[in-house]
Each structure stands twice: as structure tokens, then as C-alpha cells.
DSSP file (Angstrom, degrees, kcal/mol; ACC not computed):
  #  RESIDUE AA STRUCTURE BP1 BP2  ACC     N-H-->O    O-->H-N    N-H-->O    O-->H-N    TCO  KAPPA ALPHA  PHI   PSI    X-CA   Y-CA   Z-CA
    1    1 A M              0   0    0      0, 0.0     2,-0.5     0, 0.0     0, 0.0   0.000 360.0 360.0 360.0 130.7  212.9 -124.8  -26.2
    2    2 A V        -     0   0    0    122,-0.1     2,-0.0     1,-0.1     0, 0.0  -0.723 360.0-129.9 -85.6 126.8  214.6 -124.6  -29.5
    3    3 A T     >  -     0   0    0     -2,-0.5     4,-2.4     1,-0.1     5,-0.2  -0.286  17.8-113.7 -74.8 162.1  213.2 -127.1  -32.0
    4    4 A K  H  > S+     0   0    0      1,-0.2     4,-2.4     2,-0.2     5,-0.2   0.870 117.7  55.2 -61.3 -37.0  215.3 -129.5  -34.0
    5    5 A Q  H  > S+     0   0    0      2,-0.2     4,-1.4     1,-0.2    -1,-0.2   0.933 108.8  46.0 -63.7 -46.1  214.3 -127.7  -37.2
    6    6 A V  H  > S+     0   0    0      1,-0.2     4,-0.7     2,-0.2     3,-0.3   0.915 113.0  51.1 -61.9 -42.5  215.5 -124.3  -35.8
    7    7 A M  H >< S+     0   0    0     -4,-2.4     3,-0.8     1,-0.2    -1,-0.2   0.890 107.8  52.1 -62.2 -39.2  218.7 -125.9  -34.6
    8    8 A S  H 3< S+     0   0    0     -4,-2.4    -1,-0.2     1,-0.2    -2,-0.2   0.788 105.8  55.0 -70.7 -25.1  219.3 -127.5  -38.1
    9    9 A E  H 3< S+     0   0    0     -4,-1.4     2,-0.5    -3,-0.3    -1,-0.2   0.661 100.7  71.5 -78.2 -15.6  218.9 -124.1  -39.7
   10   10 A F    <<  -     0   0    0     -3,-0.8     2,-0.4    -4,-0.7     3,-0.1  -0.879  67.2-172.6-105.7 128.8  221.6 -122.6  -37.5
   11   11 A S    >   -     0   0    0     -2,-0.5     3,-1.6     1,-0.1     4,-0.2  -0.957  32.0-140.4-126.0 140.1  225.2 -123.6  -38.1
   12   12 A I  G >  S+     0   0    0     -2,-0.4     3,-2.3     1,-0.3     4,-0.3   0.844 103.7  70.0 -59.4 -33.2  228.3 -123.0  -36.2
   13   13 A A  G >  S+     0   0    0      1,-0.3     3,-0.5     2,-0.2    -1,-0.3   0.715  88.6  64.9 -59.1 -19.8  230.0 -122.5  -39.5
   14   14 A N  G <  S+     0   0    0     -3,-1.6    -1,-0.3     1,-0.2    -2,-0.2   0.640 106.2  41.0 -76.3 -14.2  228.0 -119.3  -39.9
   15   15 A V  G <  S+     0   0    0     -3,-2.3    72,-2.8    -4,-0.2     2,-0.3   0.238 109.7  55.4-122.5  13.6  229.8 -117.6  -36.9
   16   16 A I    <   -     0   0    0     -3,-0.5     2,-0.3    -4,-0.3    72,-0.1  -0.999  50.2-178.5-147.1 146.3  233.4 -118.6  -37.4
   17   17 A T    >   -     0   0    0     -2,-0.3     3,-1.8    70,-0.3    -3,-0.0  -0.863  47.2-100.5-131.2 168.9  236.1 -118.4  -40.0
   18   18 A E  G >  S+     0   0    0     -2,-0.3     3,-1.5     1,-0.3   134,-0.0   0.801 120.8  66.1 -61.1 -27.1  239.7 -119.6  -40.1
   19   19 A K  G 3  S+     0   0    0      1,-0.3    -1,-0.3     3,-0.0    25,-0.0   0.723  96.0  57.9 -65.4 -19.5  240.7 -116.0  -39.3
   20   20 A L  G <  S+     0   0    0     -3,-1.8    69,-2.7    67,-0.1     2,-0.4   0.042  91.1  87.4-100.4  25.6  239.1 -116.5  -36.0
   21   21 A I  E <   -a   89   0A   0     -3,-1.5     2,-0.5    67,-0.2    69,-0.2  -0.992  52.8-172.2-124.8 129.3  241.2 -119.5  -35.0
   22   22 A R  E     -a   90   0A   0     67,-2.8    69,-2.2    -2,-0.4     3,-0.4  -0.964   2.7-176.6-121.9 113.8  244.6 -119.1  -33.3
   23   23 A L  E    S+     0   0A   0     -2,-0.5     2,-0.5     1,-0.2    -1,-0.1   0.800  77.9  41.3 -80.0 -30.4  246.5 -122.4  -33.0
   24   24 A E  E    S-     0   0A   0     68,-0.1    -1,-0.2    69,-0.0    68,-0.2  -0.625  75.4-176.0-123.4  73.3  249.5 -121.2  -31.0
   25   25 A M  E     -a   92   0A   0     66,-2.7    68,-0.5    -2,-0.5     8,-0.1  -0.361  21.1-150.7 -67.8 148.2  248.3 -118.8  -28.3
   26   26 A K        +     0   0    0      6,-0.1    -1,-0.1    66,-0.1     7,-0.1   0.606  56.7 122.0 -91.1 -15.0  250.9 -117.1  -26.2
   27   27 A A        +     0   0    0      5,-0.2     3,-0.1     1,-0.1    -2,-0.0  -0.125  35.4 179.4 -55.8 141.0  248.6 -116.8  -23.2
   28   28 A K        +     0   0    0      1,-0.1     2,-0.3    64,-0.1    -1,-0.1   0.455  68.3  43.4-116.0 -10.9  249.7 -118.4  -19.9
   29   29 A T  S  > S-     0   0    0     67,-0.1     4,-2.4     1,-0.1     5,-0.2  -0.869  86.0-109.8-132.2 164.9  246.7 -117.4  -17.8
   30   30 A K  H  > S+     0   0    0     67,-0.4     4,-2.5    -2,-0.3     5,-0.2   0.920 119.6  50.4 -58.5 -45.6  242.9 -117.2  -18.2
   31   31 A K  H  > S+     0   0    0      1,-0.2     4,-2.4     2,-0.2     5,-0.2   0.932 110.8  48.2 -61.2 -46.4  243.0 -113.4  -18.3
   32   32 A E  H  > S+     0   0    0      1,-0.2     4,-2.8     2,-0.2    -1,-0.2   0.886 110.9  52.4 -61.1 -38.8  245.7 -113.4  -21.0
   33   33 A A  H  X S+     0   0    0     -4,-2.4     4,-2.4     2,-0.2     5,-0.2   0.929 110.4  46.4 -64.1 -46.0  243.8 -116.0  -23.1
   34   34 A I  H  X S+     0   0    0     -4,-2.5     4,-2.0     1,-0.2    -2,-0.2   0.910 115.2  47.0 -64.0 -41.9  240.6 -113.9  -23.0
   35   35 A L  H  X S+     0   0    0     -4,-2.4     4,-2.3    -5,-0.2    -2,-0.2   0.909 111.5  50.8 -66.4 -41.5  242.5 -110.7  -23.9
   36   36 A E  H  X S+     0   0    0     -4,-2.8     4,-1.7     1,-0.2    -2,-0.2   0.917 113.8  43.9 -63.2 -43.4  244.4 -112.5  -26.7
   37   37 A L  H  X S+     0   0    0     -4,-2.4     4,-1.9     2,-0.2    -1,-0.2   0.843 111.0  55.1 -71.3 -32.2  241.2 -113.9  -28.3
   38   38 A S  H  X S+     0   0    0     -4,-2.0     4,-2.2    -5,-0.2    -2,-0.2   0.894 106.0  52.4 -64.9 -39.7  239.5 -110.5  -27.8
   39   39 A E  H  X S+     0   0    0     -4,-2.3     4,-2.9     1,-0.2    -2,-0.2   0.904 107.2  52.4 -60.5 -41.6  242.3 -108.8  -29.7
   40   40 A L  H  X S+     0   0    0     -4,-1.7     4,-1.2     1,-0.2    -1,-0.2   0.890 108.4  50.7 -62.9 -39.5  241.8 -111.4  -32.5
   41   41 A L  H  <>S+     0   0    0     -4,-1.9     5,-2.7     2,-0.2     6,-0.7   0.916 111.6  47.7 -62.3 -43.4  238.1 -110.5  -32.6
   42   42 A K  H ><5S+     0   0    0     -4,-2.2     3,-1.9     1,-0.2    -2,-0.2   0.924 107.8  55.0 -64.0 -45.6  239.0 -106.7  -32.8
   43   43 A E  H 3<5S+     0   0    0     -4,-2.9    -1,-0.2     1,-0.3    -2,-0.2   0.793 110.6  47.5 -57.7 -28.8  241.5 -107.4  -35.6
   44   44 A N  T 3<5S-     0   0    0     -4,-1.2    -1,-0.3    -3,-0.2    -2,-0.2   0.243 117.0-110.9-100.9  12.4  238.8 -109.1  -37.6
   45   45 A G  T < 5S+     0   0    0     -3,-1.9    -3,-0.2     2,-0.2    -2,-0.1   0.720  84.0 119.9  71.7  22.0  236.1 -106.4  -37.1
   46   46 A I  S   <S+     0   0    0     -5,-2.7    37,-3.2    -6,-0.2    38,-1.4   0.813  75.4  29.7 -88.1 -33.7  233.9 -108.5  -34.9
   47   47 A I  B     -G   82   0B   0     -6,-0.7    35,-0.2    35,-0.3    -2,-0.2  -0.901  64.9-144.8-124.8 156.8  234.1 -106.2  -31.8
   48   48 A K  S    S+     0   0    0     33,-2.8     2,-0.4    -2,-0.3    34,-0.1   0.839  85.6  21.4 -84.3 -37.0  234.5 -102.4  -31.5
   49   49 A D     >  -     0   0    0     32,-0.2     4,-2.3     1,-0.1    -1,-0.3  -0.979  55.0-155.4-145.1 124.3  236.6 -102.3  -28.3
   50   50 A V  H  > S+     0   0    0     -2,-0.4     4,-3.0     1,-0.2     5,-0.3   0.917  98.3  49.8 -63.2 -45.5  238.8 -105.0  -26.6
   51   51 A D  H  > S+     0   0    0      2,-0.2     4,-2.1     1,-0.2    -1,-0.2   0.927 112.9  45.5 -62.9 -46.0  238.5 -103.4  -23.1
   52   52 A D  H  > S+     0   0    0      2,-0.2     4,-1.7     1,-0.2    -1,-0.2   0.943 117.9  43.2 -62.7 -47.6  234.7 -103.1  -23.2
   53   53 A F  H  X S+     0   0    0     -4,-2.3     4,-2.1     1,-0.2     3,-0.2   0.951 114.8  47.4 -65.2 -49.6  234.2 -106.7  -24.6
   54   54 A S  H  X S+     0   0    0     -4,-3.0     4,-2.9     1,-0.2     5,-0.2   0.857 108.2  57.1 -63.4 -33.2  236.8 -108.4  -22.4
   55   55 A S  H  X S+     0   0    0     -4,-2.1     4,-2.1    -5,-0.3    -1,-0.2   0.907 107.4  48.2 -61.0 -41.5  235.3 -106.5  -19.3
   56   56 A D  H  X S+     0   0    0     -4,-1.7     4,-2.0    -3,-0.2    22,-0.2   0.882 111.8  49.8 -66.0 -37.9  231.9 -108.1  -20.2
   57   57 A V  H  X S+     0   0    0     -4,-2.1     4,-2.3     2,-0.2    19,-0.2   0.935 110.8  48.8 -65.4 -45.9  233.5 -111.5  -20.6
   58   58 A F  H  X S+     0   0    0     -4,-2.9     4,-1.2     1,-0.2    -2,-0.2   0.877 109.7  53.0 -62.5 -36.7  235.3 -111.2  -17.2
   59   59 A Q  H  X S+     0   0    0     -4,-2.1     4,-0.5     1,-0.2     3,-0.5   0.925 110.1  47.4 -62.7 -44.1  232.0 -110.1  -15.6
   60   60 A R  H >X S+     0   0    0     -4,-2.0     3,-1.3     1,-0.2     4,-0.6   0.865 105.2  60.3 -64.7 -36.3  230.3 -113.3  -17.0
   61   61 A E  H >< S+     0   0    0     -4,-2.3     3,-0.7     1,-0.3    -1,-0.2   0.820  98.1  58.7 -61.3 -31.2  233.2 -115.4  -15.7
   62   62 A K  H 3< S+     0   0    0     -4,-1.2    -1,-0.3    -3,-0.5    -2,-0.2   0.729  99.1  61.1 -69.2 -20.9  232.4 -114.3  -12.2
   63   63 A E  H << S-     0   0    0     -3,-1.3     2,-0.3    -4,-0.5    -1,-0.2   0.690 118.2 -30.2 -82.9 -19.4  228.9 -115.7  -12.6
   64   64 A G  S << S-     0   0    0     -3,-0.7    -1,-0.2    -4,-0.6     2,-0.2  -0.968  73.8 -62.8 174.8 168.0  229.9 -119.3  -13.1
   65   65 A I        +     0   0    0     -2,-0.3    35,-0.1     1,-0.1    -3,-0.1  -0.465  31.8 178.1 -71.7 132.3  232.3 -121.9  -14.4
   66   66 A T        +     0   0    0     33,-0.5     8,-2.9    -2,-0.2     2,-0.7   0.409  54.3 100.5-114.3  -2.0  233.0 -122.0  -18.1
   67   67 A G  E     -Bc  73 100A   0     32,-1.4    34,-2.3     6,-0.3     6,-0.3  -0.769  52.4-172.9 -80.4 116.0  235.5 -124.8  -18.2
   68   68 A I  E     -     0   0A   0      4,-1.9     5,-0.2    -2,-0.7    -1,-0.1   0.441  41.1-102.6 -95.7   1.2  233.4 -127.7  -19.3
   69   69 A G  E >  S+B   72   0A   0      3,-0.9     3,-1.2    35,-0.2    -1,-0.3  -0.249  93.7  73.7 102.6 167.8  236.0 -130.4  -18.8
   70   70 A N  T 3  S-     0   0    0      1,-0.2     3,-0.1    -2,-0.1    37,-0.1   0.779 126.3 -59.3  57.2  29.5  238.3 -132.4  -21.1
   71   71 A G  T 3  S+     0   0    0      1,-0.2    36,-2.8    34,-0.2    37,-2.6   0.679 108.3 120.1  80.1  17.2  240.5 -129.4  -21.5
   72   72 A V  E <   -Bd  69 108A   0     -3,-1.2    -4,-1.9    34,-0.2    -3,-0.9  -0.943  37.8-174.3-122.0 138.2  237.9 -127.1  -23.1
   73   73 A A  E     -Bd  67 109A   0     35,-2.2    37,-2.9    -2,-0.4    -6,-0.3  -0.972   9.1-165.8-125.5 145.1  236.5 -123.8  -21.9
   74   74 A I        +     0   0    0     -8,-2.9    37,-0.1    -2,-0.4    -7,-0.1  -0.513  17.5 174.5-127.9  65.3  233.6 -121.8  -23.4
   75   75 A P        -     0   0    0      0, 0.0    37,-2.4     0, 0.0     2,-0.3  -0.333  11.1-170.3 -65.3 153.6  233.8 -118.3  -22.0
   76   76 A H  E     -e  112   0A   0    -19,-0.2     2,-0.4    35,-0.2    37,-0.2  -1.000  17.7-160.1-150.0 151.2  231.3 -115.9  -23.4
   77   77 A G  E     -e  113   0A   0     35,-2.2    37,-2.8    -2,-0.3     2,-0.6  -0.989   7.1-159.2-132.8 125.9  230.5 -112.2  -23.5
   78   78 A K  E     +e  114   0A   0     -2,-0.4     2,-0.3   -22,-0.2    37,-0.2  -0.917  38.8 161.6 -96.4 122.3  227.2 -110.5  -24.4
   79   79 A S  E >   -e  115   0A   0     35,-2.5     3,-1.2    -2,-0.6    37,-0.9  -0.996  57.8-135.0-151.4 145.4  228.2 -107.0  -25.2
   80   80 A A  T 3  S+     0   0    0     -2,-0.3    -1,-0.1     1,-0.2    35,-0.1   0.667 107.1  69.0 -67.9 -16.8  227.3 -103.8  -26.9
   81   81 A S  T 3  S+     0   0    0    -32,-0.1   -33,-2.8   -29,-0.1     2,-0.4   0.641  76.7  99.3 -76.6 -14.9  230.8 -103.8  -28.3
   82   82 A V  B <   -G   47   0B   0     -3,-1.2   -35,-0.3    32,-0.3    34,-0.3  -0.621  47.0-177.9 -80.0 125.9  230.1 -106.9  -30.5
   83   83 A I  S    S+     0   0    0    -37,-3.2     2,-0.4    -2,-0.4   -36,-0.2   0.842  75.8  14.8 -86.3 -40.6  229.3 -105.9  -34.1
   84   84 A Q  S    S-     0   0    0    -38,-1.4    -1,-0.3   -69,-0.0     2,-0.1  -0.985  85.1-112.8-141.6 124.1  228.6 -109.5  -35.3
   85   85 A T        +     0   0    0     -2,-0.4     2,-0.3    -3,-0.2    29,-0.2  -0.365  57.3 149.3 -58.5 127.3  227.9 -112.5  -33.2
   86   86 A S  E     - F   0 113A   0     27,-2.4    27,-3.0    -2,-0.1     2,-0.4  -0.929  43.4-122.9-151.8 169.6  230.8 -114.9  -33.6
   87   87 A L  E     - F   0 112A   0    -72,-2.8     2,-0.4    -2,-0.3   -70,-0.3  -0.934  17.9-166.2-116.2 147.1  233.1 -117.6  -32.1
   88   88 A V  E     - F   0 111A   0     23,-2.0    23,-2.8    -2,-0.4     2,-0.4  -0.997   9.2-157.5-130.4 138.6  236.8 -117.4  -31.8
   89   89 A V  E     -aF  21 110A   0    -69,-2.7   -67,-2.8    -2,-0.4     2,-0.4  -0.946  10.8-179.6-122.5 135.0  238.9 -120.4  -31.0
   90   90 A G  E     -aF  22 109A   0     19,-2.6    19,-3.0    -2,-0.4     2,-0.4  -0.976  10.4-160.0-132.5 148.4  242.3 -120.6  -29.5
   91   91 A K  E     - F   0 108A   0    -69,-2.2   -66,-2.7    -2,-0.4     2,-0.4  -0.976   7.5-157.2-124.4 140.7  244.6 -123.5  -28.5
   92   92 A V  E     -a   25   0A   0     15,-2.2   -66,-0.1    -2,-0.4   -68,-0.1  -0.889  16.0-143.8-114.5 148.5  247.5 -123.3  -26.1
   93   93 A E  E    S+     0   0A   0    -68,-0.5    -1,-0.1    -2,-0.4   -67,-0.1   0.930  95.2  44.7 -72.5 -47.2  250.5 -125.6  -26.0
   94   94 A T  E    S-     0   0A   0     13,-0.0    -1,-0.2     1,-0.0    12,-0.1  -0.885 101.9-110.6-101.1 121.3  250.7 -125.6  -22.2
   95   95 A P  E     -     0   0A   0      0, 0.0    12,-0.2     0, 0.0    -2,-0.1  -0.131  30.0-133.8 -52.8 143.4  247.3 -126.0  -20.5
   96   96 A I  E     - F   0 106A   0     10,-2.8    10,-2.6   -25,-0.1   -67,-0.1  -0.823  20.4-109.4-102.2 134.5  246.0 -123.0  -18.7
   97   97 A P        +     0   0    0      0, 0.0   -67,-0.4     0, 0.0     2,-0.3  -0.439  51.8 163.0 -59.7 133.5  244.6 -123.1  -15.1
   98   98 A W        -     0   0    0     -2,-0.1     2,-0.4     6,-0.1   -33,-0.0  -0.978  49.6-100.8-155.5 137.7  240.8 -122.5  -15.5
   99   99 A E        +     0   0    0     -2,-0.3   -32,-1.4   -35,-0.1   -33,-0.5  -0.510  60.4 171.5 -62.1 119.1  237.8 -123.1  -13.2
  100  100 A S  B >   -c   67   0A   0     -2,-0.4     3,-1.6   -34,-0.1   -32,-0.2  -0.955  49.5-119.4-139.7 151.1  236.5 -126.3  -14.8
  101  101 A L  T 3  S+     0   0    0    -34,-2.3   -33,-0.1    -2,-0.3    -1,-0.1   0.829 120.8  38.0 -58.5 -33.4  233.9 -128.9  -14.0
  102  102 A D  T 3  S-     0   0    0      2,-0.2    -1,-0.3   -35,-0.1   -34,-0.1   0.300 111.1-121.4-100.8   9.7  236.6 -131.6  -13.9
  103  103 A E  S <  S+     0   0    0     -3,-1.6    -2,-0.1     1,-0.2    -4,-0.1   0.738  71.0 129.4  59.1  26.2  239.1 -129.2  -12.1
  104  104 A Q        -     0   0    0      1,-0.1    -1,-0.2    -7,-0.1    -2,-0.2  -0.792  62.8-105.5-108.4 153.0  241.6 -129.7  -15.0
  105  105 A P        -     0   0    0      0, 0.0     2,-0.3     0, 0.0   -34,-0.2  -0.200  38.4-117.1 -68.6 168.6  243.4 -126.9  -17.0
  106  106 A V  E     + F   0  96A   0    -10,-2.6   -10,-2.8     1,-0.1   -34,-0.2  -0.811  30.0 176.4-114.2 151.9  242.3 -126.1  -20.5
  107  107 A K  E    S+     0   0A   0    -36,-2.8   -15,-2.2    -2,-0.3     2,-0.5   0.553  75.9  53.3-117.9 -24.8  244.0 -126.3  -23.9
  108  108 A V  E     -dF  72  91A   0    -37,-2.6   -35,-2.2   -17,-0.2     2,-0.5  -0.967  63.1-171.3-120.4 126.9  241.1 -125.3  -26.2
  109  109 A I  E     -dF  73  90A   0    -19,-3.0   -19,-2.6    -2,-0.5     2,-0.7  -0.974   5.8-170.2-119.7 123.7  239.2 -122.0  -25.6
  110  110 A I  E     - F   0  89A   0    -37,-2.9     2,-0.5    -2,-0.5   -21,-0.2  -0.915  14.1-163.9-112.6 102.4  236.0 -121.3  -27.6
  111  111 A L  E     - F   0  88A   0    -23,-2.8   -23,-2.0    -2,-0.7     2,-0.5  -0.773   6.5-148.6 -94.4 124.4  235.1 -117.7  -26.8
  112  112 A F  E     -eF  76  87A   0    -37,-2.4   -35,-2.2    -2,-0.5     2,-0.6  -0.784   7.7-166.3 -90.7 128.7  231.6 -116.6  -27.7
  113  113 A A  E     -eF  77  86A   0    -27,-3.0   -27,-2.4    -2,-0.5     2,-0.5  -0.962  16.8-175.6-114.0 111.6  231.2 -112.9  -28.8
  114  114 A V  E     -e   78   0A   0    -37,-2.8   -35,-2.5    -2,-0.6   -32,-0.3  -0.927  23.9-127.9-119.9 126.8  227.4 -112.2  -28.7
  115  115 A K  E >   -e   79   0A   0     -2,-0.5     3,-1.4   -37,-0.2     4,-0.4  -0.386  26.9-120.1 -62.4 143.9  225.7 -109.0  -29.8
  116  116 A D  G >  S+     0   0    0    -37,-0.9     3,-1.4     1,-0.3     4,-0.2   0.888 115.0  55.2 -51.4 -41.5  223.3 -107.6  -27.1
  117  117 A T  G 3  S+     0   0    0      1,-0.3    -1,-0.3   -38,-0.1     3,-0.2   0.682 107.9  48.9 -70.7 -16.9  220.4 -107.9  -29.5
  118  118 A D  G X >S+     0   0    0     -3,-1.4     5,-2.3     1,-0.2     3,-1.4   0.381  79.3 109.3 -97.1   2.3  221.2 -111.7  -30.1
  119  119 A A  T < 5S+     0   0    0     -3,-1.4    -1,-0.2    -4,-0.4    -2,-0.1   0.799  86.2  30.1 -54.7 -37.3  221.5 -112.4  -26.3
  120  120 A N  T 3 5S+     0   0    0     -3,-0.2    -1,-0.3    -4,-0.2    -2,-0.1   0.393 130.1  30.6-106.2   4.4  218.2 -114.4  -26.1
  121  121 A T  T <>5S+     0   0    0     -3,-1.4     4,-2.1     3,-0.1     3,-0.2   0.589 125.1  23.9-120.9 -82.2  218.1 -115.9  -29.5
  122  122 A V  H  >5S+     0   0    0      1,-0.2     4,-3.1     2,-0.2     5,-0.2   0.874 120.2  59.2 -58.9 -39.8  221.3 -116.7  -31.4
  123  123 A H  H  ><S+     0   0    0     -5,-2.3     4,-2.6     1,-0.2    -1,-0.2   0.923 107.6  44.9 -57.2 -47.4  223.3 -116.9  -28.2
  124  124 A I  H  > S+     0   0    0     -6,-0.4     4,-2.5     2,-0.2    -1,-0.2   0.922 115.0  47.6 -64.8 -44.7  221.1 -119.7  -26.8
  125  125 A K  H  X S+     0   0    0     -4,-2.1     4,-2.6     2,-0.2    -2,-0.2   0.913 112.9  49.4 -62.3 -42.3  221.1 -121.6  -30.2
  126  126 A L  H  X S+     0   0    0     -4,-3.1     4,-2.6     2,-0.2     5,-0.2   0.929 111.5  48.0 -64.1 -46.3  224.9 -121.2  -30.4
  127  127 A L  H  X S+     0   0    0     -4,-2.6     4,-2.8    -5,-0.2    -1,-0.2   0.919 113.2  48.7 -59.5 -44.4  225.5 -122.4  -26.9
  128  128 A Q  H  X S+     0   0    0     -4,-2.5     4,-2.6     2,-0.2    -2,-0.2   0.924 112.0  48.5 -62.4 -44.5  223.2 -125.4  -27.5
  129  129 A K  H  X S+     0   0    0     -4,-2.6     4,-2.2     2,-0.2    -2,-0.2   0.928 114.7  44.3 -63.6 -46.0  224.9 -126.3  -30.8
  130  130 A V  H  X S+     0   0    0     -4,-2.6     4,-2.9     2,-0.2    -1,-0.2   0.914 113.3  51.4 -65.7 -42.4  228.4 -126.1  -29.3
  131  131 A A  H  X S+     0   0    0     -4,-2.8     4,-0.8    -5,-0.2    -2,-0.2   0.908 110.9  48.1 -61.4 -41.9  227.4 -128.0  -26.2
  132  132 A M  H  < S+     0   0    0     -4,-2.6     3,-0.4    -5,-0.2     4,-0.3   0.907 113.2  48.1 -64.9 -40.9  225.9 -130.8  -28.3
  133  133 A L  H >< S+     0   0    0     -4,-2.2     3,-1.4     1,-0.2     6,-0.2   0.929 111.9  48.6 -63.8 -45.5  229.0 -130.9  -30.4
  134  134 A L  H 3< S+     0   0    0     -4,-2.9    -1,-0.2     1,-0.3    -2,-0.2   0.565  92.8  77.0 -76.1  -7.5  231.3 -131.0  -27.4
  135  135 A A  T 3< S+     0   0    0     -4,-0.8     2,-0.8    -3,-0.4    -1,-0.3   0.671  78.2  85.8 -71.6 -15.3  229.2 -133.8  -25.8
  136  136 A E  S X> S-     0   0    0     -3,-1.4     4,-1.5    -4,-0.3     3,-1.0  -0.784  70.7-157.6 -89.1 108.9  231.0 -136.1  -28.3
  137  137 A D  H 3> S+     0   0    0     -2,-0.8     4,-2.5     1,-0.3     5,-0.2   0.826  90.8  59.5 -56.4 -33.9  234.3 -137.1  -26.6
  138  138 A T  H 3> S+     0   0    0      1,-0.2     4,-2.3     2,-0.2    -1,-0.3   0.856 102.4  53.3 -66.1 -32.6  235.8 -137.9  -30.0
  139  139 A I  H <> S+     0   0    0     -3,-1.0     4,-2.5    -6,-0.2    -1,-0.2   0.940 110.1  46.8 -65.8 -46.6  235.3 -134.3  -31.1
  140  140 A I  H  X S+     0   0    0     -4,-1.5     4,-2.6     1,-0.2    -2,-0.2   0.922 112.1  50.7 -61.5 -44.1  237.1 -132.9  -28.1
  141  141 A E  H  X S+     0   0    0     -4,-2.5     4,-1.4     1,-0.2    -1,-0.2   0.919 112.1  46.7 -59.5 -44.4  239.9 -135.4  -28.6
  142  142 A K  H  X S+     0   0    0     -4,-2.3     4,-1.3     2,-0.2    -1,-0.2   0.861 110.3  53.3 -67.6 -35.6  240.3 -134.4  -32.2
  143  143 A M  H  < S+     0   0    0     -4,-2.5     3,-0.4     1,-0.2    -2,-0.2   0.923 108.3  50.2 -63.9 -43.2  240.2 -130.7  -31.3
  144  144 A N  H  < S+     0   0    0     -4,-2.6    -1,-0.2     1,-0.2    -2,-0.2   0.822 116.7  41.7 -63.4 -30.5  243.0 -131.2  -28.8
  145  145 A Q  H  < S+     0   0    0     -4,-1.4    -1,-0.2    -5,-0.2    -2,-0.2   0.598  85.4 121.4 -92.7 -12.9  245.0 -133.0  -31.5
  146  146 A A     <  -     0   0    0     -4,-1.3     3,-0.1    -3,-0.4    -3,-0.0  -0.222  35.3-178.2 -57.6 136.7  244.2 -130.6  -34.4
  147  147 A T        +     0   0    0      1,-0.0     2,-0.3     0, 0.0    -1,-0.1   0.370  61.6  51.9-116.8   0.6  247.3 -129.0  -36.0
  148  148 A S  S  > S-     0   0    0      1,-0.1     4,-1.8  -125,-0.0     5,-0.1  -0.962  75.3-125.6-137.4 156.7  245.6 -126.8  -38.6
  149  149 A K  H  > S+     0   0    0     -2,-0.3     4,-2.9     1,-0.2     5,-0.2   0.878 112.8  57.9 -63.7 -37.6  242.9 -124.2  -38.7
  150  150 A A  H  > S+     0   0    0      1,-0.2     4,-2.5     2,-0.2    -1,-0.2   0.897 104.2  51.3 -61.0 -40.8  241.2 -126.3  -41.5
  151  151 A E  H  > S+     0   0    0      2,-0.2     4,-2.2     1,-0.2    -1,-0.2   0.935 112.2  45.9 -61.3 -46.4  241.0 -129.3  -39.1
  152  152 A L  H  X S+     0   0    0     -4,-1.8     4,-2.7     2,-0.2     5,-0.2   0.914 111.7  51.8 -64.1 -42.3  239.4 -127.2  -36.4
  153  153 A M  H  X S+     0   0    0     -4,-2.9     4,-2.3     1,-0.2    -1,-0.2   0.923 109.5  50.2 -58.9 -44.4  236.9 -125.6  -38.8
  154  154 A E  H  X S+     0   0    0     -4,-2.5     4,-0.7     1,-0.2    -1,-0.2   0.908 112.1  47.2 -61.5 -42.9  235.9 -129.0  -40.1
  155  155 A L  H >< S+     0   0    0     -4,-2.2     3,-0.7     1,-0.2    -2,-0.2   0.914 114.2  46.5 -65.0 -43.3  235.3 -130.2  -36.5
  156  156 A L  H 3< S+     0   0    0     -4,-2.7  -144,-0.3     1,-0.2    -2,-0.2   0.818 109.5  54.3 -70.1 -30.2  233.3 -127.1  -35.5
  157  157 A A  H 3< S+     0   0    0     -4,-2.3    -1,-0.2    -5,-0.2    -2,-0.2   0.606  84.4 112.1 -80.1 -11.1  231.2 -127.2  -38.7
  158  158 A K  S << S-     0   0    0     -3,-0.7  -146,-0.2    -4,-0.7   -25,-0.1  -0.325  74.4-119.3 -61.3 140.8  230.2 -130.9  -38.0
  159  159 A E        -     0   0    0      1,-0.1    -1,-0.1  -148,-0.1    -2,-0.1  -0.719  34.6-110.8 -80.5 129.1  226.5 -131.3  -37.1
  160  160 A P        -     0   0    0      0, 0.0   -27,-0.1     0, 0.0    -1,-0.1  -0.266  20.7-159.3 -58.8 144.0  226.2 -132.8  -33.6
  161  161 A T              0   0    0    -29,-0.2   -28,-0.1     1,-0.2    -2,-0.0   0.468 360.0 360.0-101.9  -4.5  224.9 -136.4  -33.6
  162  162 A V              0   0    0    -30,-0.2    -1,-0.2   -26,-0.0   -29,-0.0   0.479 360.0 360.0 -73.7 360.0  223.8 -136.2  -29.9
């Protein structure tokens, strides 16, 4: 169990920058979305290889649903290809079909890129922090309505109140 003190020392703002946000994704499918966000990670020096990383993400997708409802998906890949544990966020204009808890398509994708060595530490803290943040319906609503990278950064950097 991660203590409140450890959680407060860890911030989502430490693993994302505006360069890792794409507001107008071209993707029309789940696969295209994961590949597009993987390319963005590669362009920013976060992963070594798009194919290796995306393959790990697709493998994880086979293990369970990553659409958490309300138009949000949180796919993740633990991979040797990851140089620095990070988040990348994408928004699509037209919702993408995605296996989701509420069986609805997604508009916001928060892709976790996790170094193998962080798999049992930072990864868990990051998932918990994002899950707590997304438990607030107003945050999801604001993410869906955000029109700038700065708005999304501000929302993601918020400390969860749950």
C-alpha cells in the first residue's frame, strides 16, 4: 500500500510536458491511437523504438480493459524500450471505439510509458494518482472540453481530492 506521504511526494507533473500532449489526433482506431501516441513518445526521446513499445502496449491491452469510462482510456506499456517513465495524452475529435467499462468510445487517451525498472514502484504510484484524479467527474468533463495543452497540463497537475 502506498502511503499518503509517498503519494504526495509523487506528482503527475513530473512525468508529462506539453510536448507530450496532442490535442488533435488523427487516429480513427485504438491501434492507430496507440501508434500515434507512441510516435510522439519517440519524437520526444521517451522511448527507443515505436514497434517494441507499441507491441508491449498491445500485449497489455489483451490482458484487460483500459477504457475506464466517461470517454477516457488509460492504456499502458511496461517496456525495455522506455528510456524515461512518462505519460502522453491525446484527444480525438471523433470518439474511438475502445473496450471500456461503460461500453462507450473514448475521446481522451492517457498512455503510460513505464520503464521496466519502474514497473513495481513508479508505475503503481502513477496509476493510483491518475485513477484518483480521474475519479473526479469534473476533471474528466474539463479534460474532454480542454482546447489547449496548458489547460490539460493544469488539470493533470492537479492534486486529487479523493
